C-alpha positions as a Markdown table, in Angstrom:
| # | Residue | x | y | z |
|---|---|---|---|---|
| 1 | Unk | 0.0 | 0.0 | 0.0 |
| 2 | Unk | 1.4 | 3.4 | -1.0 |
| 3 | Unk | 1.5 | 6.4 | 1.4 |
| 4 | Unk | -0.8 | 9.3 | 0.6 |
| 5 | Unk | 2.2 | 11.6 | 0.4 |
| 6 | Unk | 3.9 | 11.5 | -3.0 |
| 7 | Unk | 7.1 | 13.2 | -3.9 |
| 8 | Unk | 6.9 | 15.8 | -6.7 |
| 9 | Unk | 8.7 | 15.1 | -9.9 |
| 10 | Unk | 11.8 | 16.9 | -11.0 |
| 11 | Unk | 11.2 | 19.7 | -13.6 |
| 12 | Unk | 13.3 | 21.7 | -16.0 |
| 13 | Unk | 13.8 | 25.3 | -15.3 |
| 14 | Unk | 14.8 | 28.1 | -17.8 |
| 15 | Unk | 14.6 | 31.8 | -17.0 |
| 16 | Unk | 16.0 | 35.1 | -17.9 |
| 17 | Unk | 17.8 | 37.3 | -15.3 |
| 18 | Unk | 18.9 | 40.9 | -15.0 |
| 19 | Unk | 20.8 | 42.5 | -12.1 |
| 20 | Unk | 22.3 | 45.8 | -11.1 |
| 21 | Unk | 25.3 | 46.1 | -8.8 |
| 22 | Unk | 25.8 | 49.6 | -7.3 |
| 23 | Unk | 29.4 | 50.6 | -6.5 |
| 24 | Unk | 30.6 | 53.6 | -4.4 |
| 25 | Unk | 33.1 | 55.1 | -6.9 |
| 26 | Unk | 33.3 | 53.0 | -10.1 |
| 27 | Unk | 30.3 | 53.0 | -12.4 |
| 28 | Unk | 27.4 | 50.7 | -11.5 |
| 29 | Unk | 27.3 | 47.4 | -13.4 |
| 30 | Unk | 24.2 | 46.0 | -15.2 |
| 31 | Unk | 24.1 | 42.4 | -16.2 |
| 32 | Unk | 21.6 | 40.1 | -18.0 |
| 33 | Unk | 21.5 | 36.5 | -19.0 |
| 34 | Unk | 19.8 | 33.2 | -18.5 |
| 35 | Unk | 19.7 | 30.3 | -16.1 |
| 36 | Unk | 18.8 | 26.7 | -16.9 |
| 37 | Unk | 18.8 | 23.5 | -15.0 |
| 38 | Unk | 16.7 | 21.0 | -13.0 |
| 39 | Unk | 14.6 | 21.7 | -9.9 |
| 40 | Unk | 14.2 | 18.5 | -7.7 |
| 41 | Unk | 11.9 | 18.7 | -4.7 |
| 42 | Unk | 12.8 | 16.0 | -2.1 |
| 43 | Unk | 10.2 | 16.9 | 0.6 |
| 44 | Unk | 7.2 | 19.3 | 0.9 |
| 45 | Unk | 9.5 | 22.1 | 2.1 |
| 46 | Unk | 12.9 | 21.3 | 0.6 |
| 47 | Unk | 14.4 | 21.1 | -2.9 |
| 48 | Unk | 17.7 | 20.8 | -4.8 |
| 49 | Unk | 18.6 | 22.9 | -7.8 |
| 50 | Unk | 21.4 | 22.2 | -10.3 |
| 51 | Unk | 22.2 | 24.0 | -13.6 |
| 52 | Unk | 24.2 | 26.5 | -15.5 |
| 53 | Unk | 24.2 | 30.3 | -15.7 |
| 54 | Unk | 25.2 | 32.6 | -18.6 |
| 55 | Unk | 25.7 | 36.3 | -17.7 |
| 56 | Unk | 26.8 | 39.2 | -19.8 |
| 57 | Unk | 27.8 | 42.7 | -18.7 |
| 58 | Unk | 25.7 | 45.4 | -20.4 |
| 59 | Unk | 27.8 | 48.2 | -22.0 |
| 60 | Unk | 31.0 | 46.3 | -21.1 |
| 61 | Unk | 34.3 | 48.1 | -21.5 |
| 62 | Unk | 37.0 | 45.5 | -22.3 |
| 63 | Unk | 39.7 | 47.7 | -20.8 |
| 64 | Unk | 37.8 | 47.4 | -17.4 |
| 65 | Unk | 36.8 | 43.7 | -17.5 |
| 66 | Unk | 39.0 | 40.9 | -18.8 |
| 67 | Unk | 35.8 | 39.1 | -20.0 |
| 68 | Unk | 32.4 | 40.6 | -20.6 |
| 69 | Unk | 30.5 | 37.4 | -20.3 |
| 70 | Unk | 30.7 | 34.2 | -18.2 |
| 71 | Unk | 29.2 | 30.8 | -18.0 |
| 72 | Unk | 29.3 | 28.9 | -14.7 |
| 73 | Unk | 27.7 | 26.0 | -12.9 |
| 74 | Unk | 25.2 | 26.7 | -10.1 |
| 75 | Unk | 23.7 | 24.4 | -7.4 |
| 76 | Unk | 21.6 | 25.1 | -4.3 |
| 77 | Unk | 19.5 | 23.5 | -1.6 |
| 78 | Unk | 16.3 | 25.3 | -0.8 |
| 79 | Unk | 14.3 | 25.1 | 2.5 |
| 80 | Unk | 11.1 | 26.8 | 3.4 |
| 81 | Unk | 9.6 | 27.0 | 6.9 |
């Protein structure tokens, strides 16, 4: 006999992101990009995320930054109370 509580299925996640970093002195930095990966709940109030992030600096000056875009892995464990 199965329990009445079923675990939710993993699902794909794809979203666009934008951010603004405010500096005291140098010019502020705006970035935009995308995140993609898998969201896997493992209880009613906890989940695990794993994926990749692509981020690009808006109006990037190559003399200030060695690379105007980056691609990096991301993982997280989420809890809600």
